[in-house]
KEGUSE-691232 format. One line per field, with one value per atom (N, C-alpha, C): atom name; residue in one letter; x negated, z, y. Coordinates in pm, 1 decimal. Example, Ala and Ser with C-alpha at 12.3 -4.5 7.8 and 13.67 -1.06 7.14 Angstrom:
2
atome = N,CA,C,N,CA,C
residu = A,A,A,S,S,S
u = -1319.0,-1230.0,-1320.0,-1285.0,-1367.0,-1290.0
w = 780.0,780.0,780.0,708.0,714.0,787.0
v = -569.0,-450.0,-330.0,-225.0,-106.0,3.0
This chain:
202
atome = N,CA,C,N,CA,C,N,CA,C,N,CA,C,N,CA,C,N,CA,C,N,CA,C,N,CA,C,N,CA,C,N,CA,C,N,CA,C,N,CA,C,N,CA,C,N,CA,C,N,CA,C,N,CA,C,N,CA,C,N,CA,C,N,CA,C,N,CA,C,N,CA,C,N,CA,C,N,CA,C,N,CA,C,N,CA,C,N,CA,C,N,CA,C,N,CA,C,N,CA,C,N,CA,C,N,CA,C,N,CA,C,N,CA,C,N,CA,C,N,CA,C,N,CA,C,N,CA,C,N,CA,C,N,CA,C,N,CA,C,N,CA,C,N,CA,C,N,CA,C,N,CA,C,N,CA,C,N,CA,C,N,CA,C,N,CA,C,N,CA,C,N,CA,C,N,CA,C,N,CA,C,N,CA,C,N,CA,C,N,CA,C,N,CA,C,N,CA,C,N,CA,C,N,CA,C,N,CA,C,N,CA,C,N,CA,C,N,CA,C,N,CA,C,N,CA,C,N,CA,C,N,CA,C,N,CA,C,N,CA,C,N,CA,C,N,CA,C,N,CA,C,N,CA,C,N,CA,C,N,CA,C,N,CA,C,N,CA,C,N,CA,C,N,CA,C,N,CA,C,N,CA,C,N,CA,C,N,CA,C,N,CA,C,N,CA,C,N,CA,C,N,CA,C,N,CA,C,N,CA,C,N,CA,C,N,CA,C,N,CA,C,N,CA,C,N,CA,C,N,CA,C,N,CA,C,N,CA,C,N,CA,C,N,CA,C,N,CA,C,N,CA,C,N,CA,C,N,CA,C,N,CA,C,N,CA,C,N,CA,C,N,CA,C,N,CA,C,N,CA,C,N,CA,C,N,CA,C,N,CA,C,N,CA,C,N,CA,C,N,CA,C,N,CA,C,N,CA,C,N,CA,C,N,CA,C,N,CA,C,N,CA,C,N,CA,C,N,CA,C,N,CA,C,N,CA,C,N,CA,C,N,CA,C,N,CA,C,N,CA,C,N,CA,C,N,CA,C,N,CA,C,N,CA,C,N,CA,C,N,CA,C,N,CA,C,N,CA,C,N,CA,C,N,CA,C,N,CA,C,N,CA,C,N,CA,C,N,CA,C,N,CA,C,N,CA,C,N,CA,C,N,CA,C,N,CA,C,N,CA,C,N,CA,C,N,CA,C,N,CA,C,N,CA,C,N,CA,C,N,CA,C,N,CA,C,N,CA,C,N,CA,C,N,CA,C,N,CA,C,N,CA,C,N,CA,C,N,CA,C,N,CA,C,N,CA,C,N,CA,C,N,CA,C,N,CA,C,N,CA,C,N,CA,C,N,CA,C,N,CA,C,N,CA,C,N,CA,C,N,CA,C,N,CA,C,N,CA,C,N,CA,C,N,CA,C,N,CA,C,N,CA,C,N,CA,C,N,CA,C,N,CA,C,N,CA,C,N,CA,C,N,CA,C,N,CA,C,N,CA,C,N,CA,C,N,CA,C,N,CA,C,N,CA,C,N,CA,C,N,CA,C,N,CA,C,N,CA,C,N,CA,C,N,CA,C,N,CA,C,N,CA,C,N,CA,C
residu = M,M,M,K,K,K,L,L,L,G,G,G,M,M,M,L,L,L,R,R,R,V,V,V,A,A,A,L,L,L,V,V,V,M,M,M,A,A,A,I,I,I,L,L,L,L,L,L,P,P,P,A,A,A,A,A,A,G,G,G,R,R,R,L,L,L,S,S,S,A,A,A,A,A,A,E,E,E,A,A,A,R,R,R,R,R,R,V,V,V,M,M,M,N,N,N,I,I,I,A,A,A,M,M,M,E,E,E,D,D,D,Q,Q,Q,F,F,F,R,R,R,K,K,K,R,R,R,H,H,H,E,E,E,T,T,T,V,V,V,A,A,A,M,M,M,R,R,R,G,G,G,E,E,E,V,V,V,V,V,V,A,A,A,L,L,L,V,V,V,Y,Y,Y,A,A,A,E,E,E,R,R,R,R,R,R,G,G,G,A,A,A,E,E,E,A,A,A,S,S,S,R,R,R,D,D,D,L,L,L,G,G,G,R,R,R,R,R,R,L,L,L,H,H,H,L,L,L,R,R,R,F,F,F,H,H,H,P,P,P,E,E,E,H,H,H,H,H,H,T,T,T,A,A,A,E,E,E,P,P,P,D,D,D,G,G,G,R,R,R,T,T,T,A,A,A,G,G,G,E,E,E,P,P,P,A,A,A,T,T,T,N,N,N,V,V,V,R,R,R,V,V,V,I,I,I,A,A,A,V,V,V,A,A,A,C,C,C,L,L,L,G,G,G,E,E,E,I,I,I,P,P,P,R,R,R,P,P,P,F,F,F,H,H,H,G,G,G,I,I,I,A,A,A,R,R,R,S,S,S,R,R,R,F,F,F,R,R,R,S,S,S,D,D,D,S,S,S,P,P,P,S,S,S,M,M,M,P,P,P,V,V,V,W,W,W,L,L,L,D,D,D,F,F,F,D,D,D,D,D,D,T,T,T,M,M,M,R,R,R,R,R,R,N,N,N,F,F,F,G,G,G,L,L,L,T,T,T,A,A,A,G,G,G,V,V,V,P,P,P,N,N,N,I,I,I,A,A,A,V,V,V,L,L,L,D,D,D,A,A,A,A,A,A,G,G,G,R,R,R,L,L,L,H,H,H,S,S,S,V,V,V,H,H,H,K,K,K,G,G,G,A,A,A,F,F,F,R,R,R,G,G,G,E,E,E,E,E,E,L,L,L,E,E,E,Q,Q,Q,L,L,L,A,A,A,A,A,A,A,A,A,I,I,I,N,N,N,E,E,E,A,A,A,C,C,C,A,A,A,L,L,L,P,P,P,R,R,R,E,E,E,P,P,P,R,R,R,A,A,A,A,A,A,A,A,A,V,V,V,D,D,D,D,D,D,G,G,G,R,R,R,L,L,L,D,D,D,R,R,R
u = -5898.7,-5906.6,-6037.5,-6151.2,-6280.9,-6288.0,-6225.4,-6225.2,-6150.3,-6037.2,-5960.0,-6039.4,-6111.0,-6191.3,-6304.9,-6362.6,-6469.5,-6418.5,-6296.8,-6237.7,-6217.5,-6167.2,-6147.5,-6279.4,-6385.7,-6516.3,-6568.7,-6546.8,-6592.9,-6518.7,-6386.9,-6307.2,-6355.2,-6380.1,-6425.8,-6562.6,-6649.3,-6782.7,-6774.6,-6673.2,-6655.5,-6593.8,-6494.6,-6418.5,-6492.6,-6569.2,-6631.7,-6732.0,-6821.2,-6909.0,-6831.9,-6720.8,-6639.0,-6580.3,-6538.0,-6483.1,-6587.0,-6714.7,-6820.5,-6837.5,-6828.6,-6840.7,-6724.0,-6606.2,-6489.5,-6504.9,-6560.2,-6574.9,-6676.1,-6777.3,-6872.8,-6804.9,-6720.4,-6647.9,-6550.5,-6495.1,-6401.4,-6465.0,-6592.0,-6662.2,-6689.2,-6671.6,-6696.7,-6567.6,-6453.3,-6327.7,-6315.4,-6242.3,-6212.0,-6121.7,-6161.2,-6088.8,-6019.5,-5922.4,-5860.3,-5842.5,-5928.8,-5916.5,-5835.2,-5724.6,-5632.9,-5595.4,-5596.5,-5550.4,-5532.2,-5473.0,-5450.2,-5562.3,-5579.3,-5674.1,-5600.1,-5668.6,-5608.3,-5497.4,-5490.4,-5385.1,-5267.7,-5272.0,-5170.2,-5170.6,-5280.8,-5295.5,-5349.6,-5284.9,-5324.9,-5439.7,-5536.2,-5650.4,-5662.5,-5710.4,-5733.5,-5863.1,-5943.5,-6069.1,-6046.9,-5932.7,-5906.8,-5899.9,-5864.4,-5859.2,-5999.0,-6100.4,-6238.0,-6321.9,-6254.6,-6327.4,-6413.7,-6535.7,-6631.8,-6733.4,-6704.4,-6797.2,-6836.1,-6958.0,-6998.8,-6948.2,-6881.5,-6820.2,-6893.9,-6941.6,-7004.5,-6910.7,-6845.9,-6754.8,-6835.6,-6854.6,-6933.8,-6834.9,-6836.0,-6732.3,-6791.3,-6716.6,-6759.2,-6641.4,-6651.2,-6554.2,-6607.9,-6541.0,-6569.7,-6716.5,-6777.3,-6914.2,-7017.8,-6984.4,-7078.1,-7040.6,-6939.9,-6885.5,-6987.7,-7060.7,-7154.7,-7267.5,-7323.7,-7430.0,-7378.0,-7253.0,-7192.7,-7174.7,-7130.4,-7117.5,-7252.4,-7355.6,-7489.1,-7538.9,-7518.2,-7560.2,-7484.3,-7353.8,-7273.8,-7325.7,-7360.7,-7415.5,-7548.4,-7634.8,-7765.4,-7750.7,-7660.2,-7638.8,-7580.6,-7483.9,-7420.7,-7523.4,-7606.1,-7706.5,-7815.6,-7840.8,-7942.3,-7895.4,-7768.8,-7717.0,-7653.0,-7630.9,-7577.5,-7657.6,-7784.2,-7868.0,-7820.5,-7731.8,-7679.4,-7580.8,-7536.3,-7438.5,-7508.9,-7583.2,-7665.2,-7583.7,-7459.6,-7376.9,-7256.7,-7252.3,-7134.4,-7134.9,-7014.0,-6998.9,-6951.6,-6955.8,-6931.7,-6784.8,-6722.6,-6584.2,-6575.8,-6689.3,-6685.6,-6713.4,-6612.3,-6631.0,-6615.1,-6707.1,-6694.5,-6723.2,-6722.5,-6744.6,-6883.9,-6895.9,-7026.2,-7034.6,-7132.1,-7149.2,-7228.1,-7174.0,-7244.3,-7372.6,-7474.7,-7601.0,-7594.1,-7506.9,-7491.4,-7342.8,-7311.4,-7171.8,-7144.0,-7212.3,-7193.3,-7099.0,-6996.8,-6904.4,-6918.0,-6953.1,-6968.6,-6843.2,-6780.5,-6652.5,-6664.1,-6622.0,-6621.6,-6491.3,-6504.9,-6388.3,-6399.9,-6295.6,-6289.9,-6207.0,-6264.8,-6195.6,-6120.5,-5988.7,-5904.1,-5801.5,-5838.5,-5743.8,-5696.5,-5772.2,-5733.7,-5631.0,-5599.6,-5505.9,-5362.0,-5275.4,-5135.6,-5063.8,-4965.9,-4894.1,-4836.8,-4781.2,-4726.4,-4830.0,-4958.8,-5064.2,-5136.7,-5087.8,-5152.2,-5148.4,-5037.4,-5024.6,-5126.5,-5151.4,-5251.7,-5389.8,-5418.6,-5548.6,-5566.5,-5462.0,-5471.0,-5497.1,-5427.2,-5445.0,-5587.9,-5646.5,-5783.9,-5880.6,-5859.1,-5947.4,-5928.4,-5806.1,-5784.9,-5859.7,-5864.9,-5937.0,-6088.0,-6138.1,-6281.9,-6330.3,-6244.2,-6281.8,-6166.5,-6156.3,-6039.0,-6030.2,-6138.5,-6133.3,-6176.8,-6262.4,-6314.5,-6237.0,-6184.1,-6104.0,-6185.3,-6123.5,-6176.9,-6068.0,-6099.1,-6000.5,-5980.6,-5854.7,-5822.9,-5772.8,-5850.5,-5821.1,-5752.2,-5619.3,-5541.3,-5511.4,-5531.7,-5489.9,-5605.2,-5723.6,-5841.2,-5876.7,-5848.6,-5877.1,-6025.9,-6110.0,-6253.5,-6307.9,-6263.8,-6309.3,-6268.9,-6144.0,-6094.6,-6171.6,-6199.2,-6257.7,-6409.4,-6475.2,-6620.3,-6691.2,-6615.5,-6677.4,-6711.9,-6731.4,-6761.0,-6854.2,-6970.8,-7063.0,-7045.0,-7013.5,-6985.8,-7113.2,-7097.5,-7206.4,-7302.0,-7285.8,-7375.6,-7293.1,-7349.9,-7280.4,-7270.8,-7161.3,-7138.8,-7110.2,-7160.6,-7142.2,-7101.6,-6991.3,-6950.8,-6968.8,-7043.4,-7072.4,-6992.5,-6910.2,-6835.6,-6900.5,-6919.8,-6981.1,-6879.4,-6921.6,-6837.0,-6715.1,-6715.5,-6599.1,-6503.4,-6540.0,-6454.7,-6479.8,-6591.1,-6624.1,-6714.4,-6701.1,-6788.4,-6930.7,-7021.8,-7163.0,-7238.7,-7223.2,-7298.2,-7239.5,-7273.6,-7231.7,-7356.8,-7369.8,-7489.1,-7447.6,-7527.9,-7497.7,-7628.2,-7636.8,-7757.6,-7780.1,-7898.7,-7931.6,-7974.8,-8030.6,-8071.4,-8170.7,-8281.6,-8393.4,-8508.7,-8577.6,-8697.1,-8669.9,-8733.8,-8725.8,-8584.0,-8504.5,-8365.7,-8284.9,-8307.6,-8237.8,-8280.9,-8408.6,-8457.8,-8398.2,-8383.1,-8323.1,-8176.2,-8105.7,-7966.2,-7954.7,-8039.1,-8036.9,-8068.3,-8160.8,-8195.4,-8077.0,-8000.8,-7882.2,-7777.1,-7758.9,-7662.4,-7708.7,-7837.9,-7891.5,-7873.2,-7889.0,-7869.1,-7724.2,-7630.6,-7488.7,-7460.6,-7530.9,-7513.5,-7556.3,-7652.9,-7708.9,-7628.9,-7532.0,-7455.0,-7359.8,-7338.1,-7242.6,-7101.0,-7021.4,-6882.0,-6795.8,-6691.4,-6595.5,-6482.0,-6406.2,-6292.3,-6193.0,-6127.3,-6029.8,-5910.4,-5890.4,-5776.0,-5797.4,-5915.5,-5943.8,-5844.6,-5811.1,-5715.4,-5770.4,-5683.0,-5722.4,-5673.2,-5765.1,-5729.8,-5663.4,-5586.6,-5517.6,-5603.4,-5732.0,-5822.1,-5836.6,-5777.4,-5790.2,-5892.6,-5995.9,-6092.4,-6077.5,-5978.8,-5970.2,-5860.8,-5814.8,-5708.6,-5767.1
w = 6297.7,6407.7,6484.1,6406.2,6469.5,6544.4,6484.5,6547.9,6680.5,6683.2,6806.9,6915.1,6877.5,6975.6,7027.4,6938.9,6981.3,7083.0,7059.7,7155.0,7291.8,7291.5,7417.8,7490.0,7415.6,7476.9,7538.2,7467.4,7519.3,7646.6,7647.9,7767.4,7885.1,7863.1,7970.3,8021.0,7929.5,7970.3,8059.3,8038.4,8121.8,8255.0,8254.3,8375.2,8471.3,8423.5,8512.8,8608.9,8563.9,8662.0,8764.4,8722.2,8817.4,8923.0,8882.2,8979.4,9082.3,9038.5,9133.5,9234.5,9190.0,9282.5,9380.1,9332.7,9420.4,9529.8,9495.2,9597.0,9702.8,9663.5,9761.5,9851.7,9793.1,9873.2,9967.5,9921.2,10003.6,10136.6,10128.9,10248.5,10345.7,10302.5,10390.3,10446.7,10414.7,10468.4,10616.2,10684.9,10825.0,10830.3,10910.6,10917.8,11052.1,11056.9,11183.7,11187.3,11263.3,11283.6,11410.9,11399.3,11511.8,11529.4,11653.9,11686.1,11837.4,11879.9,12022.0,12080.1,12213.9,12282.3,12340.0,12420.0,12475.6,12576.2,12625.4,12719.7,12647.6,12511.6,12424.8,12434.6,12477.2,12476.7,12340.8,12280.2,12147.0,12157.3,12067.5,12060.3,11918.6,11904.9,11774.1,11777.8,11673.7,11670.7,11654.9,11600.2,11584.1,11720.0,11824.5,11959.3,12018.1,11948.6,11998.7,11925.1,11849.2,11777.5,11875.6,11835.4,11924.1,11976.9,11957.7,11996.3,11872.3,11871.4,11768.6,11812.0,11720.4,11752.0,11677.7,11752.6,11693.5,11715.4,11609.7,11615.8,11588.2,11691.3,11679.5,11661.6,11545.1,11515.9,11454.4,11469.2,11414.6,11415.2,11332.0,11340.1,11439.8,11453.4,11560.3,11566.3,11450.7,11450.9,11493.1,11479.5,11519.1,11649.4,11720.0,11838.1,11950.2,11981.2,12092.6,12065.7,11945.0,11909.7,11908.0,11866.7,11863.9,12004.7,12098.6,12238.0,12294.9,12266.4,12316.6,12258.0,12128.1,12065.3,12122.5,12144.3,12201.8,12337.6,12421.5,12553.6,12542.0,12451.2,12435.8,12386.0,12289.6,12239.6,12347.5,12420.9,12525.0,12628.4,12672.7,12773.2,12715.3,12587.4,12525.0,12522.2,12489.9,12479.7,12609.1,12703.3,12835.4,12942.1,12958.7,13055.0,13199.1,13225.7,13361.6,13398.7,13299.0,13322.5,13316.2,13416.0,13409.1,13411.4,13459.1,13462.6,13371.1,13287.2,13203.2,13081.2,13027.7,12902.6,12798.6,12668.1,12562.0,12541.8,12642.2,12625.5,12592.3,12583.4,12558.1,12685.0,12747.0,12860.3,12991.5,13084.1,13218.0,13317.5,13446.9,13549.1,13535.9,13568.5,13560.8,13442.8,13445.2,13339.2,13224.1,13101.4,12991.0,12954.3,12914.7,12874.1,12731.8,12649.9,12511.8,12478.3,12356.3,12312.4,12222.5,12247.2,12168.9,12242.8,12172.8,12230.1,12153.7,12222.6,12161.3,12190.6,12085.1,12099.1,12042.8,12121.4,12076.9,12003.2,11884.5,11803.5,11766.0,11793.8,11755.7,11628.6,11523.9,11396.4,11397.2,11399.4,11419.3,11306.9,11188.0,11076.3,11038.2,11076.8,11039.3,11134.7,11243.8,11342.9,11303.4,11285.6,11249.0,11359.0,11319.7,11414.3,11535.0,11519.0,11637.5,11746.4,11710.9,11807.1,11859.0,11822.1,11868.3,12020.3,12080.4,12225.5,12296.7,12241.0,12298.9,12289.9,12175.6,12158.5,12259.1,12278.3,12376.4,12516.1,12549.9,12681.7,12700.7,12597.0,12604.1,12626.4,12555.7,12572.1,12708.9,12761.1,12896.2,12998.9,12975.4,13066.3,13056.4,12933.1,12912.2,12949.3,12930.3,12959.9,13036.0,13167.5,13244.5,13271.3,13250.2,13280.5,13164.3,13077.9,12968.4,12839.6,12776.0,12654.2,12537.4,12461.6,12334.0,12230.6,12126.4,12022.5,11942.3,11919.1,11849.6,11708.3,11610.8,11470.6,11404.4,11420.2,11358.8,11211.3,11166.2,11031.4,10933.1,10969.7,10881.9,10848.7,10940.0,10917.6,10894.2,10975.5,10963.1,10832.7,10797.9,10673.0,10552.7,10550.3,10436.6,10420.2,10530.5,10522.6,10514.6,10580.0,10590.8,10540.7,10510.2,10476.4,10602.4,10587.5,10702.2,10659.6,10723.2,10702.4,10817.1,10784.4,10887.1,10959.4,11087.1,11163.9,11226.5,11198.6,11254.2,11298.3,11384.0,11419.7,11299.9,11294.7,11194.9,11271.2,11224.2,11293.7,11194.0,11222.2,11146.3,11236.9,11188.5,11267.3,11210.6,11295.6,11259.1,11328.8,11256.6,11320.5,11407.4,11471.5,11569.0,11505.8,11373.2,11303.1,11259.8,11285.9,11247.9,11107.8,11044.9,10909.5,10915.4,10815.9,10810.2,10782.5,10872.0,10853.7,10787.1,10838.6,10784.2,10833.2,10762.6,10799.3,10802.8,10906.4,10925.8,10957.8,10911.0,10934.1,10947.1,11043.7,11057.4,11198.7,11222.7,11354.4,11453.4,11403.0,11484.8,11593.8,11548.6,11638.1,11601.7,11700.1,11677.2,11593.1,11476.2,11391.1,11344.1,11319.6,11276.5,11381.7,11508.9,11616.5,11623.5,11602.1,11604.5,11489.6,11373.9,11259.5,11285.2,11349.2,11384.2,11482.9,11585.8,11684.2,11618.2,11522.5,11452.1,11371.2,11309.5,11232.7,11324.4,11442.7,11537.6,11585.0,11611.5,11650.5,11539.0,11415.7,11301.5,11295.8,11321.7,11323.3,11433.3,11545.3,11655.9,11614.9,11523.7,11485.8,11377.3,11315.3,11207.3,11261.4,11183.7,11228.1,11228.9,11319.8,11328.8,11241.3,11183.6,11104.3,11193.6,11150.7,11231.0,11254.4,11370.6,11404.4,11310.2,11234.5,11144.5,11017.0,10999.1,10878.1,10863.2,10736.3,10710.4,10760.5,10817.3,10873.4,10783.3,10745.1,10665.5,10755.4,10696.3,10775.2,10799.7,10766.0,10790.0,10670.8,10556.1,10440.1,10344.6,10310.6,10210.5,10084.2,10083.9,9973.7,9875.2,9877.5,9786.6,9651.3
v = 16103.9,16006.5,16023.6,16035.0,16051.8,16183.7,16289.5,16420.4,16415.4,16341.0,16328.1,16256.9,16151.4,16079.0,16165.5,16249.5,16338.8,16438.9,16490.3,16584.7,16519.2,16395.0,16322.0,16304.7,16268.6,16248.4,16377.1,16489.2,16617.9,16655.8,16631.2,16661.6,16578.1,16449.4,16362.1,16404.8,16447.8,16492.1,16614.6,16698.1,16817.4,16781.0,16688.8,16659.6,16568.9,16472.7,16375.9,16438.1,16529.4,16594.2,16673.5,16736.4,16813.2,16721.5,16601.0,16507.0,16468.5,16454.0,16424.4,16534.7,16659.1,16771.4,16773.8,16738.1,16736.7,16631.9,16514.7,16411.6,16455.2,16530.2,16582.1,16684.3,16767.8,16866.6,16797.9,16686.0,16610.0,16571.1,16532.3,16487.9,16601.8,16726.7,16840.6,16897.6,16836.8,16886.8,16855.7,16941.1,16912.9,16790.1,16692.7,16566.8,16553.2,16463.4,16426.6,16275.7,16209.0,16064.7,16044.3,15972.3,15955.6,15809.2,15763.8,15628.1,15614.9,15505.1,15480.5,15396.2,15406.7,15319.2,15199.0,15118.5,14996.1,15026.9,15152.2,15193.1,15259.4,15256.8,15316.8,15468.7,15526.6,15671.4,15714.0,15813.8,15858.9,15959.4,15945.4,16035.5,16090.2,16213.7,16274.9,16353.5,16338.7,16412.7,16562.6,16602.3,16745.5,16815.4,16740.7,16798.5,16816.0,16765.7,16771.5,16874.5,16962.9,17067.1,17144.3,17176.0,17238.8,17140.1,17010.4,16904.3,16824.0,16775.0,16679.6,16542.1,16472.7,16343.3,16232.1,16134.6,16015.9,15897.9,15853.3,15739.1,15613.0,15532.0,15408.9,15293.6,15229.3,15130.6,15004.1,14895.9,14766.7,14671.1,14567.5,14458.8,14355.8,14244.4,14148.0,14106.1,14078.2,14026.3,14130.4,14256.7,14361.6,14429.3,14374.0,14441.4,14456.1,14349.7,14355.1,14454.5,14450.5,14544.4,14687.0,14704.5,14837.5,14893.4,14807.9,14852.6,14894.8,14815.7,14848.3,14980.1,14999.8,15125.0,15243.0,15225.9,15333.5,15376.6,15279.3,15311.1,15386.2,15337.2,15402.2,15546.0,15566.4,15702.3,15791.7,15738.3,15819.2,15865.1,15774.0,15809.0,15897.7,15884.8,15971.4,16116.2,16137.0,16273.2,16321.8,16229.6,16265.0,16191.3,16225.9,16152.1,16165.7,16262.2,16278.1,16168.4,16089.5,15982.5,15847.4,15813.3,15692.6,15564.6,15568.8,15448.2,15458.9,15561.7,15584.6,15494.2,15466.2,15394.7,15494.2,15455.6,15554.2,15588.6,15651.3,15693.6,15841.1,15908.8,16051.6,16126.2,16185.6,16273.8,16198.2,16211.8,16154.9,16265.0,16231.0,16332.4,16391.6,16519.3,16584.8,16678.8,16765.9,16864.5,16802.9,16804.4,16740.9,16813.8,16736.5,16796.2,16848.9,16792.0,16835.9,16838.9,16885.5,16884.5,16764.6,16652.8,16530.9,16437.1,16391.0,16293.1,16162.1,16056.8,15924.6,15843.1,15792.1,15722.6,15582.0,15483.3,15344.1,15314.5,15254.4,15217.7,15070.4,14994.0,14853.1,14839.4,14782.7,14766.4,14633.0,14642.1,14524.1,14509.1,14551.9,14549.1,14410.8,14307.0,14170.2,14110.3,14179.4,14125.1,14159.5,14061.0,14087.7,14167.6,14246.3,14333.2,14257.5,14137.3,14068.5,14039.9,14045.2,14014.4,14138.6,14258.3,14381.4,14392.1,14351.4,14359.4,14271.0,14153.7,14063.8,14126.1,14190.6,14255.3,14369.3,14448.6,14558.6,14503.0,14395.7,14334.9,14286.1,14227.4,14178.7,14294.6,14405.5,14520.8,14586.5,14584.5,14638.0,14554.3,14422.9,14334.2,14355.5,14369.5,14386.0,14526.0,14624.6,14763.7,14829.2,14804.0,14847.3,14996.8,15070.1,15213.9,15302.4,15253.1,15333.9,15307.9,15413.0,15394.2,15340.7,15252.7,15206.6,15232.9,15305.7,15331.0,15202.4,15165.7,15041.2,15072.9,15030.5,15061.4,14942.8,14936.7,14829.6,14857.8,14981.5,15022.9,15035.7,14988.9,14998.6,15143.2,15233.7,15375.6,15399.4,15336.8,15359.6,15301.8,15182.5,15120.4,15205.0,15251.3,15329.3,15460.3,15525.3,15658.5,15659.7,15564.5,15570.8,15445.9,15339.2,15212.4,15134.7,15005.2,14919.9,14807.5,14800.0,14689.5,14590.9,14467.2,14366.5,14324.1,14291.6,14234.4,14332.7,14462.6,14564.2,14685.8,14770.8,14894.9,14989.9,15062.7,15166.9,15296.0,15408.2,15535.0,15643.1,15711.1,15829.2,15950.2,16049.6,16168.9,16286.2,16346.4,16467.6,16585.2,16695.7,16811.8,16885.2,16994.3,17062.8,17128.7,17142.6,17196.5,17086.3,16959.4,16847.6,16797.2,16839.5,16794.8,16672.5,16585.0,16468.1,16512.9,16478.0,16512.6,16398.5,16276.3,16163.8,16032.8,15924.5,15789.4,15701.6,15620.0,15538.0,15394.9,15298.7,15157.4,15081.1,14990.7,14911.8,14863.3,14808.5,14753.1,14860.9,14971.3,15085.9,15046.8,14994.2,14965.5,15058.9,15107.6,15188.0,15311.4,15317.8,15436.6,15464.3,15358.5,15376.8,15452.6,15420.1,15489.0,15635.1,15661.2,15799.1,15879.6,15817.5,15886.3,15917.0,15823.4,15847.6,15963.0,15963.0,16071.2,16205.0,16204.2,16328.1,16379.4,16287.2,16328.3,16389.7,16333.7,16389.1,16526.4,16540.3,16671.2,16773.7,16728.8,16818.2,16865.5,16773.6,16811.2,16913.4,16901.4,16996.7,17137.4,17145.4,17275.0,17345.0,17274.7,17335.8,17441.8,17550.8,17653.8,17600.9,17651.5,17609.2,17697.3,17639.8,17716.1,17761.6,17865.2,17910.5,17798.9,17801.5,17697.9,17696.4,17803.4,17810.8,17729.9,17670.3,17593.1,17478.3,17446.8,17339.3,17206.8,17126.8,16997.5,16886.7,16797.5,16681.2,16578.4,16488.2,16385.9,16263.2,16271.9,16159.1,16067.1,16098.5,16013.3,16072.2,15993.8,16033.9,15950.2,15860.2,15765.3,15801.0,15926.3,15964.6,16003.5
């Protein structure tokens, strides 16, 4: 009996470190985050390969701070767009290959009220797309801290580079910008690389 338990313990000691390595590798897989905006247009990050993608997301309590951060990041990496909002690409030649995308986390809204939510976002943002996350995609894949902006950075190959959460004032904002610049400097993988379906919680 004791010998059997010892064997089980040895097997677990071998397997558990391997599982940790697998979860780290999981975070480096090519991902595809997909959802619709307030105009019911579908977007996918896999279509943005070649660009660094900063997904700026929050739930209701962090929405205003998230919008402000998105604007600041967009203008920081695209100073040629002095009146642009964080929808990613606007008119003019981009200064960098960074795309900043606003995502509203709306997982608490029941399906019968999705249409009302879309209408509200169309009213608040009549021209600039906001990705609407009714399925808790961002929370499941990257985690979500309430009341503050959350940012998931994908590198130009579509791999998860880093996740950031906080108020992003002063030094925090500089650290976030440095992480995005670091993602810009990473080598790109061939386009034939396998694409994940956006789930990191399997």
